C-alpha positions in Angstrom: 0.0 0.0 0.0 1.6 3.2 -1.1 1.0 6.4 0.9 -0.2 9.5 -0.9 2.7 11.8 -1.5 0.8 14.8 -0.2 0.1 13.1 3.1 2.7 13.0 5.9 1.8 10.6 8.8 3.4 11.7 12.0 3.2 8.2 13.6 2.0 9.6 16.9 -1.3 8.1 16.0 -1.3 4.5 14.9 -3.4 4.9 11.8 -2.2 1.9 9.7 -2.1 -1.7 10.6 1.7 -1.6 10.1 2.0 1.0 12.9 -0.3 -1.0 15.1 1.8 -4.1 14.6 5.0 -2.2 15.3 3.5 -0.9 18.6 2.4 -4.4 19.7 5.6 -6.1 18.7 7.5 -5.0 21.7 5.1 -6.9 24.1 4.3 -9.8 21.8 4.5 -13.3 23.3 5.9 -16.3 21.5 3.3 -18.2 19.5 3.0 -21.9 20.0 3.3 -23.6 16.6 0.9 -26.4 17.4 -1.8 -24.1 18.6 -1.3 -21.9 15.6 -1.8 -24.9 13.3 -4.9 -25.9 15.1 -6.4 -22.3 15.1 -5.5 -21.8 11.5 -7.5 -24.9 10.6 -10.4 -23.6 12.7 -10.2 -20.3 10.9 -10.1 -22.0 7.5 -13.2 -23.9 8.3 -15.1 -20.8 9.3 -14.0 -19.0 6.1 -14.7 -22.0 3.9 -18.3 -22.2 5.3 -18.8 -18.5 4.5 -17.4 -19.0 0.9 -19.8 -21.9 0.4 -22.7 -19.9 1.6 -21.9 -17.1 -0.8 -21.6 -19.7 -3.6 -25.1 -21.0 -2.7 -26.4 -17.4 -2.8 -27.6 -17.4 0.7 -28.7 -14.0 2.1 -25.5 -11.9 2.3 -26.3 -10.2 5.5 -26.8 -13.5 7.3 -23.5 -14.8 6.0 -21.5 -11.7 7.1 -23.3 -11.6 10.5 -22.4 -15.2 11.1 -18.9 -14.8 9.9 -18.3 -11.7 12.0 -19.6 -13.4 15.1 -17.3 -16.4 14.6 -14.3 -14.2 14.0 -15.1 -12.2 17.1 -15.2 -15.4 19.1 -11.9 -16.7 17.7 -10.2 -13.3 18.4 -11.3 -13.5 22.0 -10.3 -17.1 22.4 -6.6 -16.8 21.3 -3.7 -14.7 22.5 -3.1 -11.4 20.8 0.1 -12.5 19.2 -1.5 -15.6 17.8 -4.4 -13.6 16.4 -1.9 -11.4 14.6 -0.7 -14.5 12.8 -4.2 -15.5 11.8 -5.1 -12.1 10.3 -3.1 -12.5 7.0 -4.4 -16.0 6.6 -8.0 -14.6 6.6 -7.1 -11.8 4.2 -5.6 -14.2 1.7 -8.7 -16.5 1.7 -10.8 -16.6 -1.4 -13.9 -15.5 0.5 -12.4 -12.0 0.5 -13.4 -11.6 -3.1 -17.0 -11.7 -2.1 -16.6 -9.5 1.0 -14.6 -6.8 -0.9 -17.6 -6.2 -3.1 -19.0 -4.3 -0.1 -18.0 -0.6 -0.6 -17.4 -0.2 3.1 -15.1 -3.2 3.4 -13.3 -2.5 0.1 -12.6 1.1 0.9 -11.3 0.2 4.3 -9.0 -2.5 3.1 -7.7 -0.7 0.0 -7.1 2.6 1.9 -7.1 5.1 -1.0 -5.8 7.8 1.3 -3.1 5.5 2.7 -4.4 5.1 6.2 -7.2 3.5 8.3 -10.5 5.2 9.0 -10.1 8.1 6.6 -12.9 10.7 6.2 -14.5 9.1 3.1 -14.7 5.8 5.0 -16.8 7.6 7.6 -18.9 9.2 4.9 -19.6 5.7 3.6 -21.0 4.4 6.9 -22.6 7.8 7.7 -24.5 7.2 4.5 -23.6 10.7 3.5 -24.7 11.9 0.1 -21.0 12.4 -0.9 -20.5 8.7 -0.8 -23.7 7.7 -2.7 -21.8 7.1 -6.0 -19.3 4.8 -4.2 -22.1 2.7 -3.0 -24.2 2.8 -6.2 -21.2 1.7 -8.3 -20.8 -1.4 -6.3 -22.2 -4.8 -7.4 -25.6 -6.0 -6.3 -23.9 -8.4 -3.9 -21.8 -5.6 -2.6 -24.8 -3.4 -1.9 -26.5 -6.3 -0.2 -23.5 -6.8 2.1 -23.3 -3.1 2.7 -27.0 -3.2 3.9 -25.7 -5.3 6.7 -22.2 -3.8 7.5 -23.6 -0.2 7.5 -26.3 -1.3 10.1 -23.9 -3.3 12.3 -23.9 -2.0 15.9 -20.5 -0.4 15.4 -21.7 1.6 12.4 -24.8 2.7 14.2 -22.7 3.9 17.1 -20.5 5.8 14.7 -23.5 7.7 13.3 -24.7 8.3 16.9 -21.3 9.8 17.7 -21.7 12.3 14.9 -25.1 13.4 16.5 -23.5 13.5 20.0 -20.7 15.8 18.7 -23.2 18.2 17.1 -25.4 18.2 20.2 -22.3 18.9 22.4 -21.4 21.9 20.1 -25.0 23.2 20.4 -25.0 22.8 24.1 -21.7 24.8 24.3 -23.2 27.5 22.2 -26.3 27.7 24.5 -24.0 28.0 27.5 -21.5 30.5 26.1 -22.1 33.4 23.8 -19.8 33.4 20.7 -18.5 30.0 21.6 -15.2 28.8 20.2 -14.8 25.1 19.2 -11.8 23.0 18.2 -12.1 19.6 16.5 -8.9 17.6 16.6 -8.5 15.2 13.6 -11.7 16.6 12.2 -11.9 14.5 9.0 -14.8 16.0 6.9 -16.4 17.5 10.1 -19.8 16.1 9.1 -21.2 16.8 12.5 -21.1 20.5 11.5 -24.0 19.8 9.1 -26.2 18.8 12.1 -25.3 21.7 14.3 -28.1 24.2 14.8 -25.7 26.7 16.4 -23.6 26.8 13.3 -26.6 27.2 11.0 -27.9 30.0 13.2 -24.5 31.7 13.3 -24.1 31.5 17.0 -20.5 30.3 17.0 -17.5 32.7 16.9 -15.3 30.0 15.3 -15.1 26.3 14.8 -11.6 25.2 14.0 -11.0 21.8 12.5 -7.4 20.4 12.7 -6.4 17.5 10.4 -3.2 16.1 9.0 -4.8 15.1 5.7 -4.8 18.0 3.2 -7.7 16.5 1.3 -9.9 16.5 4.4 -8.9 20.1 5.2 -9.8 21.2 1.6 -13.1 19.4 1.7 -14.1 21.1 4.9 -13.2 24.5 3.7 -15.0 24.0 0.4 -18.2 22.5 1.9 -18.5 24.9 4.8 -17.3 28.1 3.2 -19.0 31.2 4.5 -19.6 29.7 8.0 -17.7 30.0 11.3 -15.8 26.8 10.3 -12.1 26.9 9.2 -10.0 23.7 8.7 -6.3 23.9 9.1 -3.4 21.4 8.6 -2.1 19.9 11.8 -1.2 16.7 13.5 -1.1 15.2 17.0 2.7 15.6 17.1 2.3 19.3 16.1 -0.2 19.8 18.8 2.0 18.3 21.4 4.9 20.5 20.3 2.6 23.6 20.5 3.3 24.3 16.8 0.0 26.0 16.1 -1.2 29.4 17.4 -4.7 28.2 18.1 -5.7 30.3 21.1 -8.3 28.8 23.6 -11.7 27.3 23.2 -14.9 26.6 25.1 -15.0 23.1 23.6 -12.2 20.9 22.3 -13.0 17.4 21.1 -11.4 14.4 19.4 -14.1 12.1 18.1 -12.2 9.2 16.4 -8.6 9.9 17.1 -8.2 8.0 20.4 -8.9 4.7 18.6 -5.4 5.0 17.3 -3.5 6.5 20.3 -1.6 4.4 22.9 -2.2 5.4 26.5 0.9 7.6 26.9 0.2 9.6 23.8 -3.5 9.8 24.7 -2.7 11.2 28.1 -0.3 13.7 26.8 -2.8 14.9 24.2 -5.5 15.2 26.9 -3.1 17.4 28.9 -2.4 19.6 25.9 -6.1 19.8 25.1 -6.9 21.0 28.6 -4.3 23.8 28.1 -6.5 24.9 25.1 -9.7 24.7 27.1 -10.9 27.9 28.7 -12.0 27.9 32.4 -15.5 26.2 32.6 -14.8 24.7 29.1 -14.8 21.0 28.2 -12.8 18.4 26.4 -14.7 15.4 24.9 -13.1 12.3 23.5 -14.6 9.1 22.1 -13.2 5.6 21.6 -14.7 2.4 20.2 -15.3 0.1 23.1 -14.0 -3.3 23.8 -17.6 -4.6 23.7 -17.9 -4.3 20.0 -18.5 -7.7 18.2 -17.2 -6.6 14.7 -13.6 -6.4 15.8 -12.5 -9.7 14.2 -14.1 -8.8 10.9 -12.7 -5.2 11.0 -9.1 -6.4 11.7 -9.1 -9.1 9.0 -11.2 -8.2 6.0 -11.3 -4.4 6.5 -7.6 -4.2 7.7 -8.9 -1.7 10.3 -7.3 -2.4 13.7 -8.4 -0.1 16.5 -7.2 0.3 20.1 -10.5 -0.7 21.8 -11.1 0.6 25.3 -13.4 0.0 28.3 -14.7 2.7 30.7 -11.8 1.8 33.0 -9.3 2.4 30.2 -10.8 5.8 29.6 -10.4 6.6 33.3 -6.8 5.5 33.0 -6.2 8.1 30.4 -8.0 10.8 32.4 -6.2 9.9 35.6 -2.8 9.9 33.9 -3.4 13.3 32.5 -5.2 15.6 35.0 -5.6 16.3 38.7 -9.2 15.3 39.3 -9.4 17.8 42.1 -9.2 20.5 39.5 -11.6 19.2 36.9 -14.9 17.5 36.7 -14.8 14.3 34.7 -17.2 11.6 33.6 -17.1 8.5 31.4 -20.2 7.1 29.7 -21.2 4.8 26.9 -23.3 5.5 23.8 -26.7 3.9 23.6 -25.5 0.5 22.3 -22.2 0.6 24.2 -20.1 0.3 21.1 -18.5 3.7 21.8 -17.4 5.0 25.1 -16.9 8.8 25.8 -14.8 10.8 28.3 -15.7 14.4 29.1 -13.6 16.7 31.3 -14.7 20.1 32.4 -12.0 22.6 33.5 -13.2 24.2 36.8 -13.3 28.0 36.8 -10.5 28.0 39.5 -8.2 25.8 37.3 -4.8 27.4 36.7 -4.6 29.6 33.6 -3.8 27.7 30.4 -0.2 27.7 29.1 0.7 30.5 26.7 0.8 29.6 23.1 4.4 29.3 21.9 
């Protein structure tokens, strides 16, 4: 997979499977050869059954649901290092030719932007009009599979996350006159399309920061004439205080933490709290370790995420801030596939660091 020449990945966020593997390699345990052979045979049977079901033209949604469930169970049964050995075996199986007809699966695996979870991939499972042609140009089988994958619990949670972000922005605008908002790793900032506060011009500014210049250009094109402005920027640049951003009533990172190891996530939270005004908030979201599509995502979509529990979210918060000086909460979305952390800076919190 060749990266786009106009995209520079800073590697602070693990947004490719290669970076994820490099991160996990340091703590990987030895794989027992006999167990690997047995589990590979188990995986082959699961994949062969799915392939046969496609050949018999059984309902595609049922096939993928059954396959995803079995991959999830297998992933949970084996050690992480062994699972990493099984992933390429699944990706090389002939059933992939059926599964990649799904535009969601295909886009994720092929990574046209060179990294996992790009903004167009989100548009696909958001069912955003900009992705209509990608879906429409897929085969009939692909659209049938998409009817399932786009309604899987993790996809539903992703669409709810977009709504929660817009609602949080609107709540901030209701609380603060001329509110200022910062979205870190903003993608196409599709939540802005749902914001009443933006439509009613009640925001002073809404800055979107992203390291992909195509995403930055899309935001500035689609939301021209509003309070929104997208700018080039990365996690590494934020941590180095490379951008003169000022301070904000709301800072949020909606999909970024899925790719951040705990130390980087904690450092970013600390930096974000420097950008938050007194009585302002930082919101971050993470796909939870309760999702059941993880095995399918890591194999046929080549989309590994750092999944977290509520306890893991608290670990990030506790590593980053003095809880006596903030108010913090962790909560799940409606189907528990995404977990959220929200931190409010108390009015008596120390003044934020000066921009350098």
